[in-house]
C-alpha positions in Angstrom: 0.0 0.0 0.0 1.3 3.4 -1.0 1.7 5.8 2.0 -0.2 8.4 0.1 -3.2 6.1 -0.3 -4.0 6.8 3.4 -4.0 10.5 3.7 -6.6 13.2 4.4 -6.3 16.4 2.4 -6.9 19.7 4.2 -6.9 23.4 3.0 -4.8 26.1 4.6 -5.3 29.8 4.1 -2.2 32.0 4.4 -1.4 35.7 3.8 0.8 36.2 0.7 3.8 37.3 2.7 3.6 34.3 5.0 3.3 31.9 2.0 6.3 33.5 0.3 8.4 33.0 3.5 7.1 29.5 3.9 8.0 28.7 0.3 11.5 30.0 0.9 11.8 27.7 3.9 10.5 24.7 1.9 13.2 25.4 -0.7 16.0 26.0 1.9 15.2 22.8 3.8 14.9 20.8 0.6 11.3 19.6 1.0 9.8 18.2 -2.2 6.4 19.7 -1.5 4.6 22.1 0.9 2.8 19.1 2.3 6.0 17.4 3.2 7.1 20.6 5.0 3.8 21.0 6.8 3.9 17.3 8.0 7.4 18.0 9.3 6.3 21.1 11.2 3.4 19.2 12.7 5.6 16.4 13.9 8.0 18.9 15.5 5.1 20.6 17.2 3.9 17.3 18.6 7.4 16.4 19.9 7.7 19.8 21.6 4.2 19.5 23.1 5.1 16.0 24.4 8.3 17.5 26.0 6.3 20.2 27.8 5.1 17.6 30.4 7.5 16.8 33.2 6.5 13.1 33.2 7.1 12.6 29.5 9.9 10.3 28.4 12.7 11.9 26.5 16.0 11.0 25.0 18.8 13.3 24.0 22.1 14.9 24.9 23.4 17.4 27.4 26.4 19.4 26.1 28.6 21.0 28.8 31.7 23.2 28.6 33.8 23.7 31.6 37.2 25.0 32.8 39.1 22.0 34.1 41.5 24.3 36.1 38.6 25.4 38.4 39.2 23.5 41.6 37.1 20.4 42.0 35.0 20.9 38.9 35.7 17.4 37.5 35.0 15.7 40.9 31.8 17.8 41.4 30.5 17.0 38.0 31.2 13.3 38.5 29.4 13.4 41.8 26.3 15.0 40.2 26.4 12.4 37.4 26.5 9.5 39.9 23.5 11.1 41.7 21.6 11.0 38.4 23.1 7.7 37.0 19.7 6.4 36.1 19.2 8.9 33.3 22.8 8.8 31.8 23.5 6.2 29.1 26.9 7.3 28.0 29.3 10.2 27.9 32.1 11.6 25.8 34.9 13.9 26.9 36.9 16.2 24.6 39.8 18.5 25.4 39.0 21.8 23.6 42.2 23.6 24.6 44.6 23.8 27.6 41.8 25.1 29.9 38.4 24.1 28.5 36.8 20.7 28.1 33.6 19.6 26.4 31.5 16.8 27.8 28.4 15.3 26.1 26.1 13.1 28.1 23.6 10.8 26.3 20.5 10.8 28.4 17.1 9.1 28.7 14.3 9.4 31.2 11.6 11.7 32.2 11.8 15.4 31.2 11.8 16.3 34.9 14.7 13.9 35.7 16.8 15.1 32.8 16.1 18.8 33.5 17.1 18.1 37.2 20.4 16.8 35.9 21.0 19.8 33.7 20.2 22.2 36.6 22.6 20.4 38.9 25.4 20.2 36.4 25.1 23.8 35.3 25.3 24.9 39.0 28.7 23.3 39.4 31.3 26.0 39.7 33.6 26.0 36.6 30.8 24.9 34.2 30.5 27.7 31.8 27.8 26.3 29.4 25.2 23.6 29.6 22.6 22.9 27.0 20.2 20.0 26.7 18.8 18.8 23.3 15.8 16.5 23.9 13.4 14.6 21.7 10.3 12.7 22.8 11.1 9.2 23.6 7.7 7.7 23.4 5.6 9.0 20.5 2.9 6.7 19.2 3.2 5.4 15.7 0.7 7.9 14.3 2.7 10.8 15.6 6.0 10.0 13.8 5.1 8.9 10.3 
């Protein structure tokens, strides 16, 4: 069965300026059609809505930059990570220069649990940047096609 055999067509009214901007986005992102772009936008909105609930399941990364010369930063970060071990799947450590390090944690769990880890890690003295990137971990089939 062709995927397009099971679709519902809808109409959308847009102001000319908004349509022009949308068509530019469609071209820049390489979508074959406006419909493909709209489906992608809807999927992204559903993911974001799912992530707005603290008990939602999510997967993603936490990217941290820190100054390793700051006394105790590595030990304090490790202590926080052990306190939140249930949401950390893996980590990678990169030396950026003589002072700064990059650490990326691969995480999974509830949004609330992951956000708690982010908060605790970014509160460690010596951590200069901390940014999570999360996607919904449990979308039903009809949300992701």
